[in-house]
N, C-alpha and C positions, 0 to 999 in steps of 0.2 A: 540651317537651325541648330541652334546651340543648347545643350541642356543646362540648365542653372540649378543649383542647388542652394537653398537662403538658410541662414543661420541666424538664428536671434540668442541674446544674451540671457543667463539663467534667469535674473531679475524682471527681463520683459514680460507682459501678460497680453500682448498682440504686436501687430506690425510696429517698428520702431526705427528710429533715424539710425540707429548702430547696427542694424542687419546687415550681415556680410553676404555677397552674392558670390560664389563660386562657380566658374566655367568647369564643366565635366568634359575635357576635351585636353589633345596634346597642347602643352604650353612651348612656345617657342623660345620664349624669353629664360626658361628653363631650362632648354637643351643648349643655348648658347651660352649663359651666364652660370651655370650651374649651382657651384657653393655661394656665389653673389646672391641671385636669386633667394635661395634658401634664407640667409643673412637678412634679405630683406623683410621676410614673413616671419622672422623669428624662430627658424628652423636651425636652431643653433648647432645641435649634435649631428644632425644629418649634414650640415655644411662643414663640420670638422672632420667627419667621416669622408666626404667629398673629396675635401682638401687632402687628406691623407692618401687617398687612393690615386689621385691626381699626382702626388709627388712620386709615389711608387711606379707608376705609368711613365713618368718623365725618364725616371731611373733606367726602367727597363730599354726606353729607347735608345738611350746612350749605348747601349750593349749591341755588338756588332752582330747583324743578322735579325734583330728583334725591332728594327726600326718600324717597318709596316705593321707588325704586331700592335704594337705600342700605340701607333695611331687608331687602328681599328678598335682597341679596348676603350680608348678615350670617346671614341663616337659613339661606341655601344653604350657606355657610361652617360653620355649625354642624352641619346635617346630613352633611356630608362629614367632619368629624372625627368624628363618632359613628359612621360607617361605618367608617372607616378605621383608627380608635384602636387597637382589638386588634391590627391587622397591624402597625402604628408598633411595639408594643411587643415583637411576636413579633420582627420584624426587629432589634430592638436586643439582645434575647437572643441571636438567632443571631450577630450581630455581637461579642458578648461570649465566644462559643464554647459557648454552652448547645445542649444536644441536645433535639430534640422526641422524647419517646421513645413517647407513648402520644397518641390522639384516639379519643373516644367520646363518648355522648350521656348526660345525667344531667339530672335535676330541679331540683338545687341542688348548691353548691359542696360540702356536706357529703357528699350522696351520690355526688358526683364522688372526694372524696377516699376513701369507703369502697371504692368500686369498684376505685380505682388499688390502694390498700394491700393488700386483703383479695381481691378477686376475681380478679386478674389472677396467674398465676403469675409467681415472681421468675426464673425461667428466659426467659420471654418478654422480662421488663424488664431483663434483665442488659446492661448497657453493656460492650463490650469494651475492654479497655485496649489500646494500642499495643506490639506486641512487636517490639522492634529486630529480633530474629532474623529474622522472618517478612517486615520490610521489606527485609531485605538478601538474602532467599531469590530475589527475581524477578531481581535482577541478576547472582547466581550462577548460574542459569538461562540468563540472556542470554550471561552469559562462555561457560558450557558450550557453547551453542548456536554462539556463534562460531567457538570451537576446533573443534569438529566439521566445521563447514563449511569453515574453511580447512585442516583434516586432508584432506577429499574433494577439495578444490580443489587440494591438492598431489600427492595419488596420481593425478588425472584429468592431471595434467601430466606424471607421470613415464611413465603409459601411452602418453600421445601421444608423447613422448621416444622410448620403447622402438621404438613403430611406425615412427617415422621413421627410426631407426637401422639397421631390419633390411635394407631395400633398398640402404644404402649399403653395408652390410658385403658383401651379396651382389656388389655392383660391384666391390668392392676386391679380389676375389679367393678368395671362398669357393667350396668343392666344387659348390655348386647354381650359383652365379654363372659358373663356369669352364665348367661343361657347356652353360649357357644361350648362354653366349659363344662355345663351340666350335661350337654347332650351327649359327648364323647363317653363321659363317664358312666351314664345307664346303659349306652351300648356296650361298654366293656363288660360292665357286670352281666348283661343278658348271654354275651358271648360267653363268659367264665362260666356261668350256670350250665349253659348247653354243654360245654366240654365237661364239666363234673358228670353230669346225667349220663353222657354217653361212655364215659370211664365207668362208672357205677354198672351200667348195662353190660360191658365187655367183663367186667370182673364177675358178675352175676352168672353169665354165660359159660366163663371158663369154671367156675366152680360145678355148675350142672353137669357139663361134660367130664371134668375130674369124678364127679361120683358116679356117672354111667359107666367110665371106663373102669371105676374099681369096683363095681358091683357087676358089671357084664362080665363074668368070668364063669368057668365051667363049676357048678354046683350052686349057683346062685338062681333063684326064680326071679324072674322080673315082669312086670305088667305094663303093656303099651298103654300108653292115654293117646287122648287127641294132639295132634300137632308134632307126633314123631317122638313124644318124650316117654322115657321109660323109669319107672318108679320099681326100686328093689322090694321084694315082698317077703324075702327070708331065703334061707339054705335050704337045699333039697338034702 
């Protein structure tokens, strides 16, 4: 059994008569005829390179002591071309825009054609033509996504701006702001009043103590009152 690769031209929408069947195996024709086989399938660059290598190998064979090496190198070159020949043809078809639409095993090329044209359903082998509308769809989706993202960002900025404006409005004289401002002012007044009263009491106590010290000396008669207070009565 040999594995076959089927290539269709770019304009084909299904199985066509121009399909190319490539046998994915070692090619004996490429091994024996090398550059002639390449020219047969339009592999011009590879064929010219092969010709140059063969000329160099023949020149090497004329050198004494390298005859056997030249023969071995030429054989290895033929084996390499026989192995990679089908791959070179497939690469050329892909460069020309052909599509590999099927891969299967068959005993001969006739059986491969029978399998390809009759065994496979046409839906499985149908090639989809490019649709400009579908190609533009991703760009439209992307633009819609960008617009939605910008709208969300704008709404978020507006929410942040409203949150920042609320405290400013309260501080500029709103009802809630006025109440909040009035409460601390009254509390501050009460606190200041308490401090002033405390200061007055301290001054009064200092005056009393000073008077007591001033009159509580030898030769001064004092009278003790309730609470430990002493009032001067007169000198002795």
